[in-house]
LUMDO-737408 format. One record per residue (C-alpha): z, x, y; chain. Coordinates in nm, 4 decimals, always signed. Example, Ala and Ser with C-alpha at 12.3 -4.5 7.8 and 13.67 -1.06 7.14 Angstrom:
REC, w, u, v, chain
REC, +0.7800, +1.2300, -0.4500, A
REC, +0.7140, +1.3670, -0.1060, A
//
This chain:
REC, w, u, v, chain
REC, +0.0092, -0.0051, -0.0020, A
REC, +0.1103, +0.3026, +0.2153, A
REC, -0.2111, +0.4561, +0.0729, A
REC, -0.4499, +0.1433, +0.2440, A
REC, -0.2258, +0.1284, +0.5450, A
REC, -0.3488, +0.4850, +0.6492, A
REC, -0.6782, +0.4370, +0.5331, A
REC, -0.6859, +0.1604, +0.7985, A
REC, -0.5543, +0.2754, +1.0953, A
REC, -0.8373, +0.5891, +0.9776, A
REC, -1.0335, +0.3353, +1.0402, A
REC, -0.9421, +0.1618, +1.3644, A
REC, -0.9061, +0.5516, +1.5180, A
REC, -1.2488, +0.5852, +1.4607, A
REC, -1.3268, +0.2933, +1.6043, A
REC, -1.2019, +0.3505, +1.8958, A
REC, -1.3679, +0.6743, +1.9075, A
REC, -1.6850, +0.5313, +1.8548, A
REC, -1.6014, +0.2585, +2.1390, A
REC, -1.5814, +0.5341, +2.3497, A
REC, -1.8242, +0.7902, +2.2892, A
REC, -2.1015, +0.4207, +2.3955, A
REC, -1.8521, +0.3204, +2.6848, A
REC, -1.9337, +0.7363, +2.7966, A
REC, -2.2983, +0.6723, +2.7327, A
REC, -2.3193, +0.3680, +2.9849, A
REC, -2.3388, +0.2998, +3.3737, A
REC, -2.1444, +0.1580, +3.6068, A
REC, -2.1782, +0.0019, +3.9767, A
REC, -1.8923, +0.0341, +4.2635, A
REC, -1.6766, -0.3017, +4.3233, A
REC, -1.4536, -0.4465, +4.5705, A
REC, -1.1176, -0.3312, +4.4491, A
REC, -0.7862, -0.2798, +4.6203, A
REC, -0.6337, +0.0407, +4.7571, A
REC, -0.5172, +0.3223, +4.4989, A
REC, -0.2032, +0.2324, +4.5863, A
REC, -0.1988, -0.1007, +4.5179, A
REC, -0.0998, -0.1716, +4.1573, A
REC, -0.4043, -0.3948, +3.9106, A
REC, -0.4041, -0.6639, +4.0203, A
REC, -0.3408, -0.7788, +3.6174, A
REC, +0.0440, -0.5831, +3.6626, A
REC, +0.2738, -0.8261, +3.5921, A
REC, +0.5432, -0.8482, +3.7924, A
REC, +0.8723, -0.7429, +3.6065, A
REC, +1.1369, -0.5589, +3.5813, A
REC, +1.0836, -0.1842, +3.5911, A
REC, +1.0471, -0.0342, +3.2193, A
REC, +1.2799, +0.2022, +3.0763, A
REC, +1.1994, +0.5902, +3.1049, A
REC, +1.3200, +0.7770, +2.8034, A
REC, +1.1971, +1.0775, +2.7584, A
REC, +1.0715, +1.1780, +2.4541, A
REC, +1.3965, +1.4401, +2.3670, A
REC, +1.6191, +1.1455, +2.4042, A
REC, +1.7884, +1.1532, +2.0698, A
REC, +1.6473, +0.8307, +1.8509, A
REC, +1.9903, +0.7014, +1.8513, A
REC, +1.9424, +0.5629, +2.1691, A
REC, +2.0203, +0.1981, +2.1198, A
REC, +1.9365, +0.1111, +2.5404, A
REC, +1.7930, +0.3217, +2.8054, A
REC, +1.9798, +0.4555, +3.0887, A
REC, +1.8735, +0.3544, +3.4446, A
REC, +1.6505, +0.5669, +3.6155, A
REC, +1.6450, +0.7381, +3.9283, A
REC, +1.2232, +0.7942, +4.0372, A
REC, +0.9945, +0.7335, +4.1843, A
REC, +0.6709, +0.5730, +4.0652, A
REC, +0.6193, +0.3415, +3.7334, A
REC, +0.8204, +0.6028, +3.5860, A
REC, +0.5174, +0.5199, +3.2269, A
REC, +0.7466, +0.7772, +3.0576, A
REC, +0.6217, +0.9364, +2.7299, A
REC, +0.8222, +0.7992, +2.4580, A
REC, +0.8087, +0.9096, +2.0487, A
REC, +0.9816, +0.6076, +1.9079, A
REC, +1.0720, +0.6540, +1.5560, A
REC, +0.7381, +0.4353, +1.2886, A
REC, +0.9783, +0.1216, +1.2504, A
REC, +1.0039, +0.0375, +1.5812, A
REC, +0.9242, -0.3150, +1.6358, A
REC, +0.5950, -0.4589, +1.7494, A
REC, +0.7281, -0.5549, +2.0925, A
REC, +0.8004, -0.1795, +2.1960, A
REC, +0.5068, -0.0310, +2.0874, A
REC, +0.2410, -0.2459, +2.2702, A
REC, +0.5623, -0.2615, +2.5973, A
REC, +0.5381, +0.1394, +2.6146, A
REC, +0.1331, +0.0628, +2.5863, A
REC, +0.0987, -0.1470, +2.8608, A
REC, +0.3699, +0.0944, +3.0847, A
REC, +0.1193, +0.4090, +3.0226, A
REC, -0.2124, +0.1196, +3.1339, A
REC, -0.0230, -0.0906, +3.3883, A
REC, +0.2845, +0.0875, +3.5109, A
REC, +0.5443, -0.1606, +3.3412, A
REC, +0.5136, -0.4274, +3.0857, A
REC, +0.3513, -0.7688, +3.0633, A
REC, +0.4674, -1.1333, +2.9777, A
REC, +0.3315, -1.3263, +2.7020, A
REC, +0.2656, -1.2980, +2.3423, A
REC, +0.2181, -1.0017, +2.1676, A
REC, -0.1477, -1.0344, +2.0220, A
REC, -0.2755, -1.1340, +2.3840, A
REC, -0.1515, -0.8978, +2.5055, A
REC, -0.3091, -0.6642, +2.2317, A
REC, -0.6393, -0.7595, +2.3496, A
REC, -0.5884, -0.7499, +2.7600, A
REC, -0.4840, -0.4080, +2.7316, A
REC, -0.7679, -0.3277, +2.4535, A
REC, -1.0073, -0.5264, +2.7415, A
REC, -0.8467, -0.3152, +3.0118, A
REC, -0.9359, +0.0528, +2.7414, A
REC, -1.1991, -0.0479, +2.5896, A
REC, -1.4311, -0.3142, +2.7151, A
REC, -1.2910, -0.5231, +2.4251, A
REC, -1.1031, -0.6427, +2.1242, A
REC, -1.0311, -0.3917, +1.8558, A
REC, -1.0076, -0.5467, +1.4416, A
REC, -0.7214, -0.5221, +1.2318, A
REC, -0.3444, -0.5679, +1.2208, A
REC, -0.1315, -0.6237, +1.4781, A
REC, +0.0715, -0.2514, +1.4155, A
REC, -0.2951, -0.0499, +1.3076, A
REC, -0.4335, -0.1797, +1.6155, A
REC, -0.1214, -0.0507, +1.8523, A
REC, -0.0566, +0.2846, +1.5772, A
REC, -0.4270, +0.3797, +1.6619, A
REC, -0.4493, +0.2881, +2.0412, A
REC, -0.1195, +0.4162, +2.0653, A
REC, -0.2875, +0.8228, +1.9033, A
REC, -0.6133, +0.7704, +2.1165, A
REC, -0.3948, +0.7958, +2.4599, A
REC, -0.1621, +1.0538, +2.3366, A
REC, -0.1972, +1.1984, +2.0407, A
REC, -0.5658, +1.2319, +1.9903, A
REC, -0.7937, +1.3724, +1.7027, A
REC, -0.8147, +1.7228, +1.4785, A
REC, -1.1783, +1.7548, +1.7711, A
REC, -1.0847, +1.5063, +2.0855, A
REC, -0.7911, +1.5298, +2.2852, A
REC, -0.5792, +1.2778, +2.3860, A
REC, -0.7016, +0.9960, +2.7190, A
REC, -0.3973, +1.1280, +2.8876, A
REC, -0.5048, +1.5246, +2.7975, A
REC, -0.8186, +1.4723, +2.9348, A
REC, -0.7244, +1.2088, +3.2418, A
REC, -0.4889, +1.5409, +3.2809, A
REC, -0.7851, +1.8086, +3.3497, A
REC, -0.9680, +1.5872, +3.5809, A
REC, -0.6879, +1.5071, +3.7922, A
REC, -0.5956, +1.8394, +3.7812, A
REC, -1.0038, +1.9283, +3.9226, A
REC, -0.9894, +1.7124, +4.1556, A
REC, -0.6465, +1.7722, +4.2793, A
REC, -0.5056, +2.0949, +4.1434, A
REC, -0.1980, +1.8854, +4.0558, A
REC, -0.1195, +1.4932, +3.8452, A
REC, +0.0330, +1.2065, +3.8593, A
REC, +0.1982, +1.0730, +3.5338, A
REC, +0.4617, +0.8756, +3.6586, A
REC, +0.1786, +0.5912, +3.8255, A
REC, +0.0194, +0.4095, +3.5485, A
REC, -0.3707, +0.4563, +3.4303, A
REC, -0.5180, +0.2597, +3.6299, A
REC, -0.4061, +0.3974, +3.9128, A
REC, -0.5005, +0.7534, +3.8047, A
REC, -0.8160, +0.6442, +3.7659, A
REC, -0.8554, +0.4121, +4.1026, A
REC, -0.7407, +0.7157, +4.2876, A
REC, -0.9694, +1.0288, +4.1696, A
REC, -1.2798, +0.7772, +4.1647, A
REC, -1.1626, +0.7089, +4.5985, A
REC, -1.2048, +1.0856, +4.5877, A
REC, -1.4609, +1.1625, +4.4067, A
REC, -1.7085, +0.8833, +4.4599, A
REC, -1.5604, +0.7288, +4.8019, A
REC, -1.5480, +0.3311, +4.5310, A
REC, -1.3366, +0.2465, +4.2666, A
REC, -1.5955, +0.1625, +3.9670, A
REC, -1.5608, -0.1263, +3.7398, A
REC, -1.5907, -0.1211, +3.3514, A
REC, -1.3210, -0.0442, +3.0288, A
REC, -1.0694, +0.2743, +3.1402, A
REC, -1.1911, +0.4905, +2.8751, A
REC, -1.5500, +0.5278, +3.0052, A
REC, -1.4756, +0.5179, +3.4210, A
REC, -1.2706, +0.8103, +3.2843, A
REC, -1.5383, +1.0021, +3.0282, A
REC, -1.7773, +0.9544, +3.3791, A
REC, -1.5395, +1.1959, +3.5684, A
REC, -1.5255, +1.4530, +3.2829, A
REC, -1.8934, +1.4198, +3.2929, A
REC, -1.9480, +1.4930, +3.6174, A
REC, -1.6724, +1.7602, +3.6792, A
REC, -1.6790, +1.9259, +3.3491, A
REC, -1.9480, +1.8588, +3.2154, A
REC, -1.9494, +2.0564, +2.8683, A
REC, -1.6674, +1.8846, +2.8634, A
REC, -1.2784, +1.9627, +2.7663, A
REC, -1.1234, +2.0848, +2.4547, A
REC, -0.7807, +2.1622, +2.3676, A
REC, -0.6565, +2.5210, +2.2334, A
REC, -0.3747, +2.5742, +2.0487, A
REC, -0.1490, +2.8162, +2.2751, A
REC, +0.1771, +2.9722, +2.1822, A
REC, +0.3899, +2.8843, +2.5761, A
REC, +0.6753, +3.1717, +2.5741, A
REC, +1.0464, +3.1855, +2.5634, A
REC, +1.1816, +3.1970, +2.8774, A
REC, +0.8415, +3.0624, +3.1215, A
REC, +1.0283, +2.9811, +3.4389, A
REC, +1.0072, +2.6121, +3.5370, A
REC, +1.0446, +2.4871, +3.8962, A
REC, +1.1415, +2.1290, +3.9249, A
REC, +1.1534, +1.9695, +4.2277, A
REC, +1.4007, +1.6300, +4.2557, A
REC, +1.1130, +1.3624, +4.2637, A
REC, +1.4164, +1.0966, +4.4484, A
REC, +1.8012, +1.1779, +4.6990, A
REC, +2.0994, +1.2241, +4.5065, A
REC, +2.4520, +1.0625, +4.5509, A
REC, +2.7481, +0.9398, +4.4061, A
REC, +2.6610, +0.6138, +4.4819, A
REC, +2.2837, +0.5465, +4.3363, A
REC, +2.3579, +0.7890, +3.9889, A
REC, +2.5928, +0.7707, +3.7444, A
REC, +2.6764, +0.9393, +3.4032, A
REC, +2.3670, +0.8968, +3.1612, A
REC, +2.1184, +0.8229, +3.4454, A
REC, +1.8159, +0.9811, +3.3285, A
REC, +1.6780, +1.1662, +3.6004, A
REC, +1.2785, +1.2797, +3.6971, A
REC, +1.2003, +1.5483, +3.8693, A
REC, +0.8311, +1.6874, +3.9501, A
REC, +0.6689, +2.0622, +3.8491, A
REC, +0.6469, +2.2396, +4.1624, A
REC, +0.3779, +2.5019, +4.0147, A
REC, +0.1754, +2.4942, +3.7731, A
REC, +0.2757, +2.6585, +3.4751, A
REC, -0.1113, +2.9169, +3.3513, A
REC, -0.0609, +3.1834, +3.1174, A
REC, -0.3333, +3.3840, +3.1769, A
REC, -0.6632, +3.1217, +3.1202, A
REC, -0.4629, +2.8457, +2.9757, A
REC, -0.3082, +2.5992, +3.2170, A
REC, -0.0017, +2.4003, +3.0340, A
REC, +0.1247, +2.1771, +3.2747, A
REC, -0.0484, +2.1080, +3.6156, A
REC, +0.1642, +2.0856, +3.9128, A
REC, +0.3403, +1.7440, +3.9348, A
REC, +0.4227, +1.7526, +3.5490, A
REC, +0.7812, +1.5770, +3.4685, A
REC, +1.0478, +1.7368, +3.4138, A
REC, +1.3606, +1.5522, +3.2721, A
REC, +1.6814, +1.4965, +3.3479, A
REC, +2.0064, +1.3669, +3.2920, A
REC, +2.3664, +1.3115, +3.4893, A
REC, +2.6631, +1.4260, +3.3089, A
REC, +2.9297, +1.4226, +3.5850, A
REC, +2.9599, +1.2119, +3.8869, A
REC, +3.2669, +1.1781, +4.0920, A
REC, +3.3628, +1.0652, +4.4398, A
REC, +3.4895, +1.2216, +4.7499, A
REC, +3.8653, +1.2521, +4.6419, A
REC, +4.1670, +1.2620, +4.7999, A
REC, +4.2866, +1.5577, +5.0207, A
REC, +3.8940, +1.6928, +5.1071, A
REC, +3.8091, +1.7227, +4.7663, A
REC, +3.4074, +1.6987, +4.7418, A
REC, +3.2076, +1.5121, +4.5574, A
REC, +3.0675, +1.6061, +4.2153, A
REC, +2.6946, +1.5317, +4.0321, A
REC, +2.6315, +1.7427, +3.7302, A
REC, +2.2639, +1.6741, +3.5507, A
REC, +2.1649, +1.8444, +3.3090, A
REC, +1.7820, +1.9159, +3.2872, A
REC, +1.6035, +1.8942, +2.9265, A
REC, +1.2942, +1.9540, +2.8444, A
REC, +0.9343, +1.9412, +3.0643, A
REC, +0.6111, +1.7352, +2.9679, A
REC, +0.2766, +2.0085, +2.9275, A
REC, -0.0393, +1.8699, +2.8123, A
REC, -0.0724, +1.7401, +2.4924, A
REC, +0.1352, +1.5451, +2.5775, A
REC, +0.4715, +1.6817, +2.4894, A
REC, +0.8107, +1.7444, +2.5784, A
REC, +0.9057, +2.1630, +2.5322, A
REC, +1.2648, +2.1886, +2.5564, A
REC, +1.4280, +2.4094, +2.8546, A
REC, +1.7551, +2.5029, +3.0169, A
REC, +1.9483, +2.6834, +3.2151, A
REC, +1.9311, +3.0877, +3.1559, A
REC, +1.9329, +3.4698, +3.3044, A
REC, +1.5583, +3.4449, +3.3443, A
REC, +1.5459, +3.1053, +3.5354, A
REC, +1.8310, +3.2578, +3.8051, A
REC, +1.6922, +3.5794, +3.8847, A
REC, +1.3469, +3.3804, +3.9756, A
REC, +1.5933, +3.1513, +4.2086, A
REC, +1.7572, +3.4622, +4.3492, A
REC, +1.3823, +3.6278, +4.4118, A
REC, +1.2428, +3.2729, +4.5342, A
REC, +1.5223, +3.2386, +4.7776, A
REC, +1.4969, +3.5339, +4.9241, A
REC, +1.1431, +3.4738, +5.0184, A
REC, +1.1275, +3.1187, +5.1792, A
REC, +1.5499, +3.0774, +5.2028, A
REC, +1.5179, +3.1654, +5.5632, A
REC, +1.2298, +2.8705, +5.5567, A
REC, +1.4784, +2.5778, +5.5532, A
REC, +1.3825, +2.5050, +5.1604, A
REC, +1.7043, +2.3683, +4.9486, A
REC, +1.7772, +2.5664, +4.5584, A
REC, +1.9857, +2.3900, +4.2553, A
REC, +2.0708, +2.6812, +4.2425, A
REC, +2.2389, +2.7854, +4.5082, A
REC, +2.4548, +2.4789, +4.4455, A
REC, +2.5003, +2.6003, +4.0237, A
REC, +2.8093, +2.6034, +3.8914, A
REC, +2.8116, +2.4805, +3.6179, A
REC, +2.7872, +2.6265, +3.2776, A
REC, +2.5246, +2.8936, +3.1282, A
REC, +2.3486, +2.8516, +2.7634, A
REC, +2.1855, +2.6082, +2.6261, A
REC, +2.3703, +2.3495, +2.7738, A
REC, +2.2648, +2.5088, +3.0802, A
REC, +2.3869, +2.2096, +3.3248, A
REC, +2.4039, +2.2208, +3.7370, A
REC, +2.7005, +2.1105, +3.8985, A
REC, +2.6660, +2.0219, +4.2958, A
REC, +2.9575, +2.0088, +4.4862, A
REC, +2.9166, +1.8926, +4.8638, A
REC, +3.0890, +1.6524, +5.1511, A
REC, +2.7197, +1.5073, +5.2208, A
REC, +2.7390, +1.3104, +4.9081, A
REC, +2.3514, +1.3806, +4.8337, A
REC, +2.1427, +1.6204, +4.6560, A
REC, +1.7845, +1.5864, +4.8772, A
REC, +1.4520, +1.4886, +4.7589, A
REC, +1.2809, +1.8183, +4.7122, A
REC, +1.5872, +2.0327, +4.5758, A
REC, +1.4713, +2.2765, +4.3153, A
REC, +1.6088, +2.3602, +4.0087, A
REC, +1.4900, +2.6311, +3.7968, A
REC, +1.5127, +2.6773, +3.4336, A
REC, +1.3397, +2.8230, +3.1306, A
REC, +1.2053, +2.7420, +2.8532, A
REC, +1.4498, +2.7768, +2.5336, A
REC, +1.1782, +2.9377, +2.3057, A
REC, +0.7857, +3.0367, +2.2086, A
REC, +0.6337, +2.6862, +2.1136, A
REC, +0.2980, +2.6002, +2.0272, A
REC, +0.1340, +2.3364, +2.2217, A
REC, -0.1567, +2.2312, +2.3493, A
REC, -0.3210, +2.3541, +2.6334, A
REC, -0.6931, +2.4012, +2.8398, A
REC, -0.8714, +2.7137, +2.8510, A
REC, -0.9815, +2.7294, +3.2060, A
REC, -1.3911, +2.7906, +3.2589, A
REC, -1.4484, +3.0925, +3.4476, A
REC, -1.6876, +2.9117, +3.6843, A
REC, -1.3221, +2.7633, +3.7464, A
REC, -1.0910, +2.9917, +3.7933, A
REC, -1.0385, +3.0097, +4.1133, A
REC, -0.7830, +2.6465, +4.1490, A
REC, -0.5788, +2.9016, +3.9632, A
REC, -0.5593, +3.1842, +4.2353, A
REC, -0.4136, +2.9772, +4.5251, A
REC, -0.0936, +3.1479, +4.6692, A
REC, +0.1504, +2.8827, +4.5800, A
REC, +0.1033, +2.9125, +4.1779, A
REC, +0.3255, +3.1296, +4.0693, A
REC, +0.5191, +3.0709, +3.7267, A
REC, +0.7354, +3.3653, +3.6951, A
REC, +0.9132, +3.1970, +4.0604, A
REC, +0.7967, +3.4660, +4.3059, A
REC, +0.6566, +3.2250, +4.5631, A
REC, +0.7388, +2.8850, +4.6642, A
REC, +0.5102, +2.5499, +4.7687, A
REC, +0.5827, +2.1692, +4.8496, A
REC, +0.5656, +1.9738, +4.5705, A
REC, +0.2780, +1.6859, +4.7928, A
//
């Protein structure tokens, strides 16, 4: 029975890939559409989705509150036994920015039409599994749609917007590259953008990201003792792209995940407030997550950076670093202003050598990686736009 189910899922993936190829060959015409900052018309006004990074424990039963901007379409890797509605909510969050209302089958039909232009065959579980694999996992010969989208977005803007919905990201790129938002299924629109940008196609390469690679993250929101609580998930934006040799591992803007471990309001006798945060992982191309911690390499990079641009008024989480060092790697912030401002920088490093999917940058576009603000070792800084 299991073998039969896997065969059906494999066939569904093949159908999806065939549909993608067919749609890539079709033309589209500009249409009047809302600005790129406007959510798609078929997005339901619903409660903000939970945003639990892939590194979260599998035993988590309820997602903590999230402090972050954007649609928070965090890549979630649920258990294989996840209920069908949870899998569909995950797909809708990627495509639309949030889950929608209605019956499961109608919602699945709608999301397939949005992505592919038509409904796909198979059972509910088979269709959802194939769709998630297409969006996030890819195949042995083709990277995932999110991988391709991030490379295209990086090629246009030199940074990515993973907290935006898939629909909004495609709208924005079409506005920049073509001057108008196009009609048609999302997969055909992405493939058309890729053909214009990189006609030779996009391939993923397996690459070993070295241990102690520096990750510099900037807060996307101001944190205060009043708007965070223990176990809240915090999303930071990667402040500098990570490029090792000629392989792009994580574009600027990639998500860095952390969580709050302690909150203490101001106390008597002038004792300051405290917020303790632990940074857990970075989301790299794939998408997949890589564990990070606070170590000596990160502290040295912070010291170098603070010496270069500290006089310019930049905020450094490391300047408030009083927490434990090691695999637990926490940041303890104490202060009388009761807040940690948006844009504050934090430094961590990868825990071990880890094999990830990366994008081998063609020689003709290598100047994109050679800007002054690109320094994976933390020797220079630039604000996250």
